[in-house]
TORKOL-4160 file (C-alpha; in steps of 0.2 Angstrom, whole numbers, padded with zeros to 4 digits, m for minus):
269
<pt num="1" X="0000" Y="0000" Z="0000"/>
<pt num="2" X="0007" Y="0017" Z="m0005"/>
<pt num="3" X="0007" Y="0031" Z="0008"/>
<pt num="4" X="m0008" Y="0043" Z="0009"/>
<pt num="5" X="0002" Y="0059" Z="0011"/>
<pt num="6" X="m0005" Y="0077" Z="0013"/>
<pt num="7" X="0013" Y="0083" Z="0015"/>
<pt num="8" X="0031" Y="0075" Z="0013"/>
<pt num="9" X="0037" Y="0063" Z="0025"/>
<pt num="10" X="0056" Y="0059" Z="0029"/>
<pt num="11" X="0060" Y="0042" Z="0034"/>
<pt num="12" X="0078" Y="0042" Z="0042"/>
<pt num="13" X="0090" Y="0032" Z="0052"/>
<pt num="14" X="0106" Y="0037" Z="0062"/>
<pt num="15" X="0122" Y="0027" Z="0064"/>
<pt num="16" X="0130" Y="0035" Z="0080"/>
<pt num="17" X="0145" Y="0034" Z="0092"/>
<pt num="18" X="0134" Y="0026" Z="0105"/>
<pt num="19" X="0116" Y="0026" Z="0112"/>
<pt num="20" X="0117" Y="0040" Z="0125"/>
<pt num="21" X="0106" Y="0054" Z="0118"/>
<pt num="22" X="0114" Y="0067" Z="0128"/>
<pt num="23" X="0132" Y="0064" Z="0123"/>
<pt num="24" X="0134" Y="0053" Z="0108"/>
<pt num="25" X="0136" Y="0059" Z="0090"/>
<pt num="26" X="0130" Y="0055" Z="0073"/>
<pt num="27" X="0142" Y="0047" Z="0061"/>
<pt num="28" X="0129" Y="0043" Z="0047"/>
<pt num="29" X="0112" Y="0048" Z="0042"/>
<pt num="30" X="0101" Y="0042" Z="0028"/>
<pt num="31" X="0085" Y="0051" Z="0024"/>
<pt num="32" X="0072" Y="0045" Z="0011"/>
<pt num="33" X="0059" Y="0059" Z="0007"/>
<pt num="34" X="0042" Y="0054" Z="0001"/>
<pt num="35" X="0031" Y="0067" Z="m0008"/>
<pt num="36" X="0012" Y="0066" Z="m0009"/>
<pt num="37" X="0013" Y="0062" Z="m0028"/>
<pt num="38" X="0024" Y="0047" Z="m0024"/>
<pt num="39" X="0041" Y="0055" Z="m0029"/>
<pt num="40" X="0056" Y="0050" Z="m0018"/>
<pt num="41" X="0072" Y="0059" Z="m0014"/>
<pt num="42" X="0086" Y="0050" Z="m0005"/>
<pt num="43" X="0101" Y="0057" Z="0004"/>
<pt num="44" X="0115" Y="0048" Z="0014"/>
<pt num="45" X="0128" Y="0058" Z="0023"/>
<pt num="46" X="0143" Y="0053" Z="0034"/>
<pt num="47" X="0147" Y="0064" Z="0048"/>
<pt num="48" X="0164" Y="0067" Z="0057"/>
<pt num="49" X="0159" Y="0066" Z="0076"/>
<pt num="50" X="0174" Y="0075" Z="0082"/>
<pt num="51" X="0179" Y="0060" Z="0092"/>
<pt num="52" X="0186" Y="0043" Z="0089"/>
<pt num="53" X="0173" Y="0029" Z="0087"/>
<pt num="54" X="0175" Y="0013" Z="0095"/>
<pt num="55" X="0180" Y="m0004" Z="0088"/>
<pt num="56" X="0162" Y="m0010" Z="0093"/>
<pt num="57" X="0154" Y="0003" Z="0083"/>
<pt num="58" X="0166" Y="0000" Z="0068"/>
<pt num="59" X="0161" Y="m0019" Z="0069"/>
<pt num="60" X="0143" Y="m0015" Z="0070"/>
<pt num="61" X="0142" Y="m0002" Z="0056"/>
<pt num="62" X="0157" Y="m0005" Z="0045"/>
<pt num="63" X="0162" Y="0013" Z="0047"/>
<pt num="64" X="0180" Y="0017" Z="0052"/>
<pt num="65" X="0188" Y="0032" Z="0059"/>
<pt num="66" X="0197" Y="0035" Z="0043"/>
<pt num="67" X="0180" Y="0034" Z="0034"/>
<pt num="68" X="0175" Y="0049" Z="0043"/>
<pt num="69" X="0191" Y="0059" Z="0044"/>
<pt num="70" X="0187" Y="0071" Z="0029"/>
<pt num="71" X="0168" Y="0071" Z="0032"/>
<pt num="72" X="0159" Y="0087" Z="0038"/>
<pt num="73" X="0155" Y="0089" Z="0056"/>
<pt num="74" X="0136" Y="0090" Z="0060"/>
<pt num="75" X="0138" Y="0109" Z="0062"/>
<pt num="76" X="0144" Y="0110" Z="0044"/>
<pt num="77" X="0131" Y="0098" Z="0038"/>
<pt num="78" X="0116" Y="0105" Z="0048"/>
<pt num="79" X="0109" Y="0117" Z="0036"/>
<pt num="80" X="0109" Y="0104" Z="0022"/>
<pt num="81" X="0100" Y="0091" Z="0033"/>
<pt num="82" X="0088" Y="0104" Z="0038"/>
<pt num="83" X="0084" Y="0110" Z="0020"/>
<pt num="84" X="0082" Y="0092" Z="0014"/>
<pt num="85" X="0069" Y="0088" Z="0028"/>
<pt num="86" X="0060" Y="0105" Z="0026"/>
<pt num="87" X="0043" Y="0105" Z="0034"/>
<pt num="88" X="0041" Y="0086" Z="0032"/>
<pt num="89" X="0034" Y="0074" Z="0045"/>
<pt num="90" X="0047" Y="0062" Z="0052"/>
<pt num="91" X="0047" Y="0043" Z="0053"/>
<pt num="92" X="0059" Y="0030" Z="0058"/>
<pt num="93" X="0061" Y="0013" Z="0068"/>
<pt num="94" X="0063" Y="0017" Z="0087"/>
<pt num="95" X="0064" Y="0035" Z="0081"/>
<pt num="96" X="0053" Y="0043" Z="0094"/>
<pt num="97" X="0065" Y="0036" Z="0108"/>
<pt num="98" X="0082" Y="0038" Z="0100"/>
<pt num="99" X="0084" Y="0045" Z="0082"/>
<pt num="100" X="0073" Y="0061" Z="0084"/>
<pt num="101" X="0080" Y="0066" Z="0101"/>
<pt num="102" X="0098" Y="0063" Z="0096"/>
<pt num="103" X="0095" Y="0073" Z="0080"/>
<pt num="104" X="0087" Y="0087" Z="0090"/>
<pt num="105" X="0103" Y="0087" Z="0101"/>
<pt num="106" X="0114" Y="0089" Z="0086"/>
<pt num="107" X="0104" Y="0103" Z="0079"/>
<pt num="108" X="0104" Y="0112" Z="0096"/>
<pt num="109" X="0123" Y="0110" Z="0098"/>
<pt num="110" X="0125" Y="0117" Z="0080"/>
<pt num="111" X="0114" Y="0132" Z="0084"/>
<pt num="112" X="0102" Y="0127" Z="0070"/>
<pt num="113" X="0084" Y="0132" Z="0072"/>
<pt num="114" X="0075" Y="0116" Z="0069"/>
<pt num="115" X="0057" Y="0113" Z="0076"/>
<pt num="116" X="0046" Y="0098" Z="0079"/>
<pt num="117" X="0031" Y="0108" Z="0080"/>
<pt num="118" X="0018" Y="0104" Z="0067"/>
<pt num="119" X="0027" Y="0088" Z="0062"/>
<pt num="120" X="0019" Y="0070" Z="0064"/>
<pt num="121" X="0032" Y="0058" Z="0071"/>
<pt num="122" X="0028" Y="0041" Z="0065"/>
<pt num="123" X="0038" Y="0027" Z="0075"/>
<pt num="124" X="0037" Y="0011" Z="0065"/>
<pt num="125" X="0044" Y="0001" Z="0079"/>
<pt num="126" X="0030" Y="0006" Z="0091"/>
<pt num="127" X="0017" Y="0000" Z="0078"/>
<pt num="128" X="0026" Y="m0016" Z="0076"/>
<pt num="129" X="0028" Y="m0019" Z="0095"/>
<pt num="130" X="0010" Y="m0015" Z="0098"/>
<pt num="131" X="0004" Y="m0027" Z="0085"/>
<pt num="132" X="0017" Y="m0040" Z="0085"/>
<pt num="133" X="0033" Y="m0037" Z="0095"/>
<pt num="134" X="0049" Y="m0040" Z="0085"/>
<pt num="135" X="0066" Y="m0032" Z="0080"/>
<pt num="136" X="0068" Y="m0023" Z="0063"/>
<pt num="137" X="0077" Y="m0038" Z="0055"/>
<pt num="138" X="0062" Y="m0049" Z="0061"/>
<pt num="139" X="0050" Y="m0036" Z="0056"/>
<pt num="140" X="0057" Y="m0035" Z="0039"/>
<pt num="141" X="0056" Y="m0054" Z="0037"/>
<pt num="142" X="0039" Y="m0055" Z="0044"/>
<pt num="143" X="0031" Y="m0041" Z="0034"/>
<pt num="144" X="0041" Y="m0041" Z="0018"/>
<pt num="145" X="0046" Y="m0059" Z="0017"/>
<pt num="146" X="0064" Y="m0055" Z="0014"/>
<pt num="147" X="0080" Y="m0056" Z="0024"/>
<pt num="148" X="0088" Y="m0039" Z="0029"/>
<pt num="149" X="0106" Y="m0041" Z="0022"/>
<pt num="150" X="0113" Y="m0024" Z="0026"/>
<pt num="151" X="0106" Y="m0022" Z="0044"/>
<pt num="152" X="0115" Y="m0008" Z="0054"/>
<pt num="153" X="0119" Y="0002" Z="0038"/>
<pt num="154" X="0109" Y="0018" Z="0039"/>
<pt num="155" X="0103" Y="0016" Z="0021"/>
<pt num="156" X="0098" Y="m0002" Z="0023"/>
<pt num="157" X="0089" Y="0001" Z="0039"/>
<pt num="158" X="0080" Y="0016" Z="0032"/>
<pt num="159" X="0074" Y="0008" Z="0017"/>
<pt num="160" X="0068" Y="m0007" Z="0027"/>
<pt num="161" X="0058" Y="0004" Z="0039"/>
<pt num="162" X="0049" Y="0012" Z="0024"/>
<pt num="163" X="0045" Y="m0005" Z="0016"/>
<pt num="164" X="0039" Y="m0012" Z="0033"/>
<pt num="165" X="0027" Y="0003" Z="0036"/>
<pt num="166" X="0019" Y="0000" Z="0019"/>
<pt num="167" X="0017" Y="m0019" Z="0023"/>
<pt num="168" X="0010" Y="m0014" Z="0040"/>
<pt num="169" X="m0003" Y="m0003" Z="0031"/>
<pt num="170" X="m0008" Y="m0018" Z="0020"/>
<pt num="171" X="m0008" Y="m0031" Z="0034"/>
<pt num="172" X="m0017" Y="m0021" Z="0047"/>
<pt num="173" X="m0030" Y="m0013" Z="0036"/>
<pt num="174" X="m0046" Y="m0014" Z="0046"/>
<pt num="175" X="m0037" Y="m0024" Z="0059"/>
<pt num="176" X="m0044" Y="m0022" Z="0077"/>
<pt num="177" X="m0032" Y="m0016" Z="0091"/>
<pt num="178" X="m0037" Y="m0018" Z="0110"/>
<pt num="179" X="m0029" Y="m0005" Z="0121"/>
<pt num="180" X="m0025" Y="m0008" Z="0140"/>
<pt num="181" X="m0042" Y="m0002" Z="0145"/>
<pt num="182" X="m0051" Y="m0015" Z="0133"/>
<pt num="183" X="m0056" Y="m0002" Z="0120"/>
<pt num="184" X="m0056" Y="m0008" Z="0102"/>
<pt num="185" X="m0051" Y="0002" Z="0087"/>
<pt num="186" X="m0044" Y="0001" Z="0070"/>
<pt num="187" X="m0029" Y="0012" Z="0072"/>
<pt num="188" X="m0017" Y="0007" Z="0058"/>
<pt num="189" X="m0024" Y="0018" Z="0044"/>
<pt num="190" X="m0015" Y="0027" Z="0029"/>
<pt num="191" X="m0014" Y="0044" Z="0038"/>
<pt num="192" X="0002" Y="0051" Z="0045"/>
<pt num="193" X="m0007" Y="0060" Z="0060"/>
<pt num="194" X="m0016" Y="0044" Z="0065"/>
<pt num="195" X="0000" Y="0033" Z="0063"/>
<pt num="196" X="0009" Y="0046" Z="0074"/>
<pt num="197" X="m0004" Y="0045" Z="0087"/>
<pt num="198" X="m0004" Y="0026" Z="0087"/>
<pt num="199" X="0015" Y="0025" Z="0087"/>
<pt num="200" X="0017" Y="0036" Z="0102"/>
<pt num="201" X="0020" Y="0026" Z="0118"/>
<pt num="202" X="0022" Y="0039" Z="0131"/>
<pt num="203" X="0016" Y="0056" Z="0138"/>
<pt num="204" X="0033" Y="0064" Z="0139"/>
<pt num="205" X="0036" Y="0082" Z="0141"/>
<pt num="206" X="0054" Y="0081" Z="0134"/>
<pt num="207" X="0060" Y="0069" Z="0121"/>
<pt num="208" X="0068" Y="0056" Z="0131"/>
<pt num="209" X="0056" Y="0053" Z="0146"/>
<pt num="210" X="0065" Y="0062" Z="0160"/>
<pt num="211" X="0049" Y="0073" Z="0162"/>
<pt num="212" X="0032" Y="0066" Z="0159"/>
<pt num="213" X="0014" Y="0074" Z="0160"/>
<pt num="214" X="0003" Y="0066" Z="0173"/>
<pt num="215" X="m0016" Y="0064" Z="0171"/>
<pt num="216" X="m0018" Y="0082" Z="0175"/>
<pt num="217" X="m0005" Y="0087" Z="0161"/>
<pt num="218" X="0007" Y="0093" Z="0175"/>
<pt num="219" X="0026" Y="0090" Z="0171"/>
<pt num="220" X="0033" Y="0078" Z="0183"/>
<pt num="221" X="0050" Y="0070" Z="0186"/>
<pt num="222" X="0052" Y="0052" Z="0180"/>
<pt num="223" X="0068" Y="0048" Z="0189"/>
<pt num="224" X="0077" Y="0051" Z="0205"/>
<pt num="225" X="0072" Y="0057" Z="0223"/>
<pt num="226" X="0059" Y="0068" Z="0216"/>
<pt num="227" X="0051" Y="0055" Z="0204"/>
<pt num="228" X="0032" Y="0058" Z="0201"/>
<pt num="229" X="0033" Y="0075" Z="0210"/>
<pt num="230" X="0028" Y="0091" Z="0199"/>
<pt num="231" X="0044" Y="0099" Z="0192"/>
<pt num="232" X="0038" Y="0117" Z="0195"/>
<pt num="233" X="0035" Y="0113" Z="0214"/>
<pt num="234" X="0052" Y="0105" Z="0216"/>
<pt num="235" X="0061" Y="0120" Z="0208"/>
<pt num="236" X="0051" Y="0132" Z="0218"/>
<pt num="237" X="0056" Y="0124" Z="0234"/>
<pt num="238" X="0073" Y="0117" Z="0229"/>
<pt num="239" X="0081" Y="0128" Z="0215"/>
<pt num="240" X="0097" Y="0120" Z="0218"/>
<pt num="241" X="0090" Y="0104" Z="0209"/>
<pt num="242" X="0088" Y="0114" Z="0193"/>
<pt num="243" X="0106" Y="0120" Z="0195"/>
<pt num="244" X="0111" Y="0102" Z="0197"/>
<pt num="245" X="0102" Y="0096" Z="0182"/>
<pt num="246" X="0109" Y="0110" Z="0171"/>
<pt num="247" X="0126" Y="0105" Z="0176"/>
<pt num="248" X="0123" Y="0087" Z="0173"/>
<pt num="249" X="0124" Y="0076" Z="0158"/>
<pt num="250" X="0105" Y="0078" Z="0153"/>
<pt num="251" X="0101" Y="0081" Z="0135"/>
<pt num="252" X="0099" Y="0098" Z="0129"/>
<pt num="253" X="0081" Y="0096" Z="0124"/>
<pt num="254" X="0077" Y="0091" Z="0143"/>
<pt num="255" X="0087" Y="0106" Z="0149"/>
<pt num="256" X="0076" Y="0117" Z="0137"/>
<pt num="257" X="0060" Y="0110" Z="0145"/>
<pt num="258" X="0066" Y="0112" Z="0163"/>
<pt num="259" X="0072" Y="0129" Z="0160"/>
<pt num="260" X="0055" Y="0135" Z="0154"/>
<pt num="261" X="0047" Y="0127" Z="0169"/>
<pt num="262" X="0060" Y="0134" Z="0181"/>
<pt num="263" X="0057" Y="0152" Z="0174"/>
<pt num="264" X="0039" Y="0150" Z="0176"/>
<pt num="265" X="0040" Y="0143" Z="0194"/>
<pt num="266" X="0052" Y="0157" Z="0199"/>
<pt num="267" X="0041" Y="0171" Z="0191"/>
<pt num="268" X="0054" Y="0175" Z="0178"/>
<pt num="269" X="0041" Y="0176" Z="0164"/>
């Protein structure tokens, strides 16, 4: 089934120096842009992370330090990546939890103004896990009846993710889904806004889940000694906790959220 689009959508995958959103860096990005008329544009870029990559990452991705030596840094490539994405929605595999937050970290470090406002974020893994629960290699085998031969390459994983979503739309057309409250729906439809809603698994205020919205839509901590307490209340009574977070290795996107809450809690707005 071809995608029903009202605006472009970019499927993307990152190869990185590690899995810590706050400190690791992109070494390769592949983007496949699908337009409403079915046209595709594809771009793959290798990025110099500014640090040596480990033997494990080289073994996993096939990318060596020498491969990256003459490549642009993310700061140098940021405008080109931003221009390619444009106003498109974003899709990937485990992208809501990892690829989108890490990409945003890189944009913030580069000082590049890139916003997620108005974009649908479709996470193919979350659709898969809700409907079947498998890995990308297994998902590709299950949905597309093919072996994923170039797993852990950005281009291979990105293309596989696109093919898996198309197959999911075919397989789950009119399929029932029962949520944790026992409600039935037919959520896998060819509409990016609905897919973004269904593939969202959290109610996070930041991108990585350090801050969440409770049932009253109040931002609360999701970790540490203040877990489940309202962030604004903690900052009002213990402003040093904000200072500690800002000096610690939290992602920049999390620091943006807590800074906004801190300023409101201290009457600085």
